[in-house]
N, C-alpha and C positions, 0 to 999 in steps of 0.2 A: 208131558206133564199133565196130570189130571187135577181135578178140583182138590182132592185130599192133599196132594203135594203143595199146592198153592196155599192151602190153609196152614199147613205145617210151617212153611217159610214165613208166612205173615205172623204166626204166633211167636216164632223164634226172633224175628226181626223187631217186633213191637214189644216183646217181653211179656206178652199176655198168654191167656189160655187158648187152647185150640177151639174151645166152644165159642169164645168171643170172636176169634178170627173167622170161624165158619159163619157166624151171624153177620159179620161185616161183609164177607164175600157174597152171601145170599142177598143182603140188602143192596149191594152194588148191582148185582145181576138183575134183581127185581126192578130197581130203578131204571136201568138201561132198557129193559123190556117194556116197562110202562111208558117211558118217553117215546120209544119207537112206535108203540101201538098208537100213540096220539099223533104221530106224524112228525115229531120233533127229532132233531139231530142231537147226538150226544158226543161232545168233544172232551177228550181227556188229554190235557196238555202234555206233550212229550211222548204220547202213546199213539193216539189216532182218533178218528171220527167214525162213529156208527151212524149210518143213514138208512132210510127206507127208499128203495128204488122200485120203479115199475117195470116189470118184464112184459114185453108185448106178446100178444097172442101169436102162436106159430103152429105150423103143421108138424105132425109127428106120426109115428107108426105104432099100432098096437102090437106088442111083442108076441102075443099068443097067435093072433090071426094074420098079422102083416098088413092089416087094413089101415088105410090112412085116416087119421083123426085130427081134430083141431084141439090144441092145448090152449085153454083160455089164458088171458092176461092175469098177472098176479103181482102182489106187492111182496118184495123180498128184502131181507136185511143185507146190507153191504158194509164192509169195513175198509176205510182208507187209512193206511198207516201214516204217521207223521214223518217228517223229514229226519228228525233225530232218531226215531226207531229204525228207519232204513239205514242210516249211517252206522248205528250200533250193531246191526246185523252183518254188515259188509265186512 
C-alpha cells in the first residue's frame, strides 16, 4: 500500500473528498515527524508507538576501499506495534 491508496481508503470510509483525506494524512505524518524531532514519543491507540532511539557508534567498512571506518552514533526512528495490531496480523 502506498500513500495514494491510504488516501483513497480514507476518502471512501469518511465519505469526504480525496483532497481532504490527503490533507489529513499529511497533517498526521507532519505531526508525528515534529513530535519525534522534539524527542517525544507518539502513541496511536490500537496501532503502536513511534519512538526515537539512539544507535551506538560502531565499526564498519568502506565498500569502495574495504578500509575500516567508524560509523558515528545517530538518532533513529523506531516503531513498536501494539498488542492488538500484532493479534490482528496473526
